[in-house]
C-alpha positions as CSV (number, residue, x, y, z in Angstrom):
1,M,19.8,-0.4,-8.3
2,D,18.4,2.9,-9.5
3,T,18.6,6.2,-7.7
4,K,14.9,6.1,-6.7
5,S,15.4,2.8,-5.0
6,V,18.5,4.0,-3.1
7,K,16.5,7.0,-1.9
8,D,13.7,4.7,-0.7
9,Y,16.1,2.6,1.3
10,I,17.7,5.7,2.8
11,M,14.2,7.0,3.8
12,L,13.3,3.6,5.3
13,H,16.3,3.6,7.5
14,F,15.6,7.3,8.4
15,V,12.1,6.3,9.5
16,V,13.4,3.4,11.6
17,L,16.0,5.8,13.2
18,I,13.1,8.1,14.1
19,W,11.2,5.2,15.8
20,G,14.4,4.2,17.6
21,F,14.5,7.8,19.0
22,T,11.1,7.5,20.6
23,A,12.3,5.9,23.8
24,I,14.8,8.6,24.2
25,L,12.1,11.3,23.8
26,G,10.3,9.5,26.7
27,L,13.3,10.3,28.9
28,L,13.7,13.9,27.6
29,I,10.1,14.8,28.5
30,S,9.7,15.6,32.2
31,I,6.0,14.6,32.7
32,P,5.2,10.9,33.5
33,A,4.5,8.2,31.0
34,V,0.6,8.3,31.1
35,E,0.6,12.1,30.6
36,I,3.1,11.7,27.7
37,V,0.8,9.2,26.0
38,F,-2.3,11.4,26.5
39,Y,-0.6,14.4,24.9
40,R,1.0,12.4,22.2
41,T,-2.3,10.8,21.1
42,L,-4.3,14.0,21.5
43,M,-1.8,16.0,19.4
44,A,-1.5,13.3,16.7
45,T,-5.4,13.1,16.5
46,V,-5.6,16.9,16.1
47,I,-2.8,16.9,13.4
48,L,-4.4,14.1,11.4
49,G,-7.8,15.7,11.8
50,M,-6.5,19.0,10.4
51,V,-5.0,17.1,7.4
52,F,-8.3,15.4,6.7
53,A,-10.1,18.8,7.0
54,I,-7.7,20.5,4.6
55,K,-8.0,17.6,2.1
56,K,-11.8,17.4,2.7
57,R,-11.6,13.7,3.3
58,K,-14.6,11.8,4.7
59,L,-14.3,10.3,8.1
60,G,-17.4,8.1,8.2
61,L,-17.2,4.4,9.2
62,P,-19.8,1.8,10.1
63,F,-20.2,1.6,13.9
64,D,-18.9,-2.0,14.3
65,E,-15.7,-1.1,12.3
66,L,-15.3,2.1,14.3
67,A,-15.5,0.1,17.5
68,K,-12.8,-2.3,16.4
69,I,-10.5,0.5,15.4
70,L,-11.0,2.4,18.6
71,G,-10.5,-0.8,20.6
72,T,-7.2,-1.4,18.7
73,G,-6.3,2.2,19.6
74,A,-6.9,1.4,23.3
75,L,-4.3,-1.4,22.9
76,I,-1.9,1.1,21.4
77,G,-2.5,3.5,24.3
78,L,-1.6,0.8,26.9
79,H,1.3,-0.3,24.8
80,W,2.8,3.2,24.8
81,I,2.1,3.6,28.6
82,L,4.1,0.5,29.3
83,F,6.8,1.5,26.7
84,F,7.5,4.9,28.2
85,G,7.1,3.5,31.7
86,A,9.7,0.9,31.0
87,A,12.2,3.5,29.8
88,R,11.5,5.6,32.9
89,I,12.0,2.9,35.6
90,S,15.0,1.3,33.8
91,T,16.9,2.8,30.8
92,A,16.2,3.4,27.1
93,S,18.5,0.5,26.2
94,V,16.6,-2.0,28.5
95,C,13.3,-0.8,27.1
96,L,14.4,-1.2,23.5
97,A,15.9,-4.7,24.2
98,G,12.5,-5.8,25.6
99,M,10.7,-4.2,22.6
100,A,12.9,-6.2,20.2
101,T,10.7,-9.2,21.0
102,C,7.7,-7.6,19.2
103,S,8.1,-9.3,15.8
104,L,8.5,-12.7,17.5
105,W,5.4,-12.2,19.6
106,T,3.7,-11.5,16.2
107,A,5.1,-14.7,14.8
108,F,3.1,-16.6,17.5
109,I,0.0,-14.5,17.7
110,E,-0.7,-14.2,14.0
111,P,-0.9,-18.0,13.3
112,W,-3.2,-18.3,16.4
113,V,-5.5,-15.5,15.2
114,N,-5.5,-16.8,11.6
115,K,-5.8,-20.4,12.7
116,V,-2.7,-21.7,10.9
117,K,0.2,-23.8,12.2
118,I,3.2,-22.2,13.9
119,K,6.3,-22.7,11.8
120,W,9.2,-24.7,13.3
121,Y,11.7,-21.9,13.0
122,E,9.4,-19.6,14.9
123,V,9.7,-21.9,17.9
124,I,13.5,-22.0,17.7
125,L,13.7,-18.2,17.4
126,G,11.3,-17.9,20.3
127,I,13.6,-20.0,22.5
128,M,16.5,-17.8,21.4
129,V,14.6,-14.7,22.6
130,L,13.9,-16.4,26.0
131,A,17.6,-17.2,26.3
132,G,18.5,-13.6,25.5
133,L,16.1,-12.3,28.1
134,Y,17.4,-14.8,30.7
135,V,21.0,-13.5,30.1
136,I,19.8,-9.9,30.5
137,F,17.9,-10.7,33.7
138,S,21.0,-12.5,35.1
139,F,23.2,-9.4,34.6
140,E,20.7,-6.5,35.0
141,L,18.5,-7.8,37.8
142,Q,17.9,-4.3,39.1
143,Y,16.0,-3.5,35.9
144,W,13.7,-6.5,35.9
145,E,10.5,-4.4,36.2
146,G,11.4,-2.2,33.3
147,L,12.3,-5.2,31.1
148,L,9.1,-7.0,32.0
149,M,7.1,-3.8,31.1
150,A,8.9,-3.5,27.8
151,V,8.2,-7.2,26.9
152,G,4.5,-6.6,27.9
153,A,4.6,-3.5,25.6
154,A,6.1,-5.7,22.8
155,F,3.3,-8.2,23.3
156,L,0.6,-5.5,23.0
157,G,2.5,-4.1,20.0
158,A,2.2,-7.5,18.3
159,C,-1.5,-7.7,19.1
160,F,-2.4,-4.4,17.5
161,T,-0.1,-5.1,14.5
162,V,-2.0,-8.3,13.8
163,S,-5.3,-6.4,14.2
164,N,-4.1,-3.7,11.9
165,G,-3.1,-6.3,9.3
166,R,-6.8,-7.1,9.1
167,L,-8.1,-3.6,9.3
168,T,-5.9,-2.2,6.5
169,K,-7.5,-4.6,4.0
170,R,-10.8,-2.8,4.5
171,H,-9.9,0.8,5.3
172,S,-7.3,3.5,4.5
173,P,-4.2,3.3,6.8
174,Y,-4.5,7.1,7.5
175,L,-8.1,6.8,8.5
176,I,-7.2,3.8,10.8
177,T,-4.4,5.8,12.4
178,F,-6.7,8.8,13.0
179,Y,-9.3,6.7,14.9
180,E,-6.6,4.6,16.6
181,M,-4.9,7.8,18.0
182,M,-8.4,8.9,19.1
183,G,-9.0,5.5,20.8
184,A,-5.7,5.6,22.5
185,C,-6.3,9.1,23.7
186,I,-9.8,8.2,25.1
187,F,-8.4,5.1,26.8
188,T,-5.5,7.0,28.4
189,A,-8.0,9.7,29.7
190,L,-10.2,6.9,31.2
191,F,-7.2,5.2,32.6
192,M,-6.0,8.3,34.4
193,P,-8.2,8.0,37.6
194,F,-7.1,4.4,38.0
195,Y,-3.5,5.4,37.5
196,V,-3.7,8.3,40.1
197,N,-5.2,6.0,42.7
198,Y,-2.9,3.0,42.3
199,F,0.3,3.9,40.4
200,S,1.0,7.6,40.7
201,G,3.8,8.3,43.1
202,N,2.3,11.6,44.4
203,G,-1.4,10.8,43.8
204,T,-1.8,13.5,41.2
205,L,-1.5,14.1,37.5
206,E,1.2,16.3,36.0
207,M,-0.7,17.9,33.1
208,V,1.4,21.0,32.7
209,P,4.4,20.3,30.4
210,T,7.3,22.7,30.4
211,L,8.2,24.7,27.4
212,S,10.9,22.1,26.4
213,D,8.3,19.4,27.0
214,W,6.0,20.9,24.4
215,F,8.8,20.9,21.9
216,W,9.6,17.2,22.5
217,L,5.9,16.3,22.5
218,F,5.3,18.0,19.2
219,L,8.4,16.1,17.8
220,L,7.0,12.9,19.3
221,S,3.4,13.3,17.9
222,G,4.2,15.1,14.7
223,V,7.4,13.5,13.5
224,C,7.6,10.1,15.3
225,T,3.9,9.3,14.9
226,V,2.2,11.1,12.0
227,Y,5.2,11.8,9.7
228,A,7.0,8.4,10.2
229,F,3.8,6.4,9.7
230,S,2.9,8.4,6.6
231,V,6.3,7.8,5.0
232,S,6.4,4.1,6.0
233,V,3.0,3.6,4.3
234,E,4.2,5.3,1.2
235,L,7.4,3.2,1.1
236,M,5.3,0.0,1.4
237,K,4.0,0.7,-2.2
238,R,7.5,0.3,-3.6
239,L,9.6,-1.8,-1.2
240,S,8.9,-5.5,-0.5
241,V,7.5,-6.6,2.9
242,F,10.7,-8.6,3.5
243,V,13.0,-5.6,3.1
244,I,10.7,-3.4,5.3
245,N,10.5,-6.0,8.1
246,L,14.2,-6.7,8.0
247,T,15.0,-3.0,8.3
248,V,12.5,-2.3,11.0
249,N,14.2,-4.9,13.1
250,L,17.2,-2.5,13.4
251,E,15.0,-0.1,15.5
252,P,16.4,-1.3,18.8
253,V,20.0,-1.2,17.5
254,Y,19.6,2.4,16.4
255,G,17.8,3.3,19.6
256,I,20.5,1.8,21.9
257,I,23.3,3.5,19.9
258,L,21.5,6.9,20.1
259,A,20.8,6.4,23.9
260,V,24.5,5.7,24.6
261,L,25.5,8.8,22.4
262,I,23.0,11.1,24.1
263,F,23.0,9.9,27.7
264,G,26.5,8.6,27.9
265,E,27.3,6.8,31.2
266,E,23.6,6.7,32.2
267,E,23.1,4.2,29.4
268,Q,26.3,2.2,29.8
269,M,25.2,-1.4,30.7
270,T,27.2,-4.5,31.7
271,S,28.6,-6.8,29.0
272,G,25.9,-9.4,29.9
273,F,23.2,-6.9,28.8
274,Y,24.8,-6.5,25.4
275,I,25.3,-10.2,25.0
276,G,21.6,-10.9,25.8
277,A,20.4,-8.0,23.6
278,L,22.6,-9.3,20.8
279,I,21.0,-12.8,21.1
280,I,17.5,-11.2,20.9
281,L,18.5,-9.0,17.9
282,I,20.1,-11.9,16.0
283,S,16.9,-14.0,16.5
284,V,14.7,-11.0,15.4
285,C,16.8,-10.4,12.2
286,L,16.9,-14.2,11.4
287,Y,13.1,-14.3,11.4
288,P,12.4,-12.6,8.1
289,V,15.3,-14.6,6.5
290,F,13.8,-17.9,7.6
291,N,10.4,-16.7,6.6
292,Y,11.6,-15.8,3.1
293,V,13.3,-19.2,2.6
294,Y,10.3,-21.0,4.0
295,K,7.9,-19.2,1.5
296,R,10.2,-19.9,-1.4
297,R,10.3,-23.6,-0.6
298,K,6.5,-23.7,-0.3
299,N,6.1,-21.9,-3.6
300,K,8.5,-24.4,-5.3
301,Q,6.5,-27.3,-3.8
302,L,3.3,-25.9,-5.2
303,L,4.9,-25.5,-8.6
304,R,6.0,-29.1,-8.6
305,V,2.5,-30.3,-7.7
306,Q,1.0,-28.2,-10.6
């Protein structure tokens, strides 16, 4: 393996580590989840807009394509609201355990959207995930709301991942991200009155972040959103999809380790939680392995037929 490849692998793990830190940032910022998502998407949109302006890139898109991207952005906005909300009402570790189901949701949603058969191993791994969630529920019943919200966030994450898989075939990933952040920001702003009336504890919005909040928000929008995405897209040009998917599955592992190191006893869970989380993580890590073996066998069968 050459030096450049080693550097790419290190950068990939660094990006995954950054994504694992996202749930922790949601706890470090004092304002509620909806307000966090509004500022995150607004700042990311502004940063990307400035980059496009400096590079003099065109932002024009046909109306129907723009509507699809903005709609996907709305899914992202709701996904992040549930994600940060889950971390707030439970713990970062519980949130990340629920989010670990994202790739397996994708395994079921993608065949349905593309109208192909679900693979046998996806069903088995899906049952493993359910078993892992059942174990967590059995031992951490007090966090059931947070875990359900995290699983819901994972489901939405799978939905917009599948949608992006189609969109990236027709448009630049950076342009898609710009409009998706804009769509997420608009959705969050429209969601705010509903949130205030039905979900806000004090019936008001907390739109004035503290000085430390601004620092964490800039880190969240600039580093965890714009920078991490840009680097991941660049790495996709040189690393295989299999390697990237396998490494991204380590996000919950990195996140849970960071949460325990940063928050200490607040993030200490029962042994049952870690057993359940381990079952989920094993199933998630097995998915790309099974998928790789399945594709190799399919290719061999096609070669025999030819």
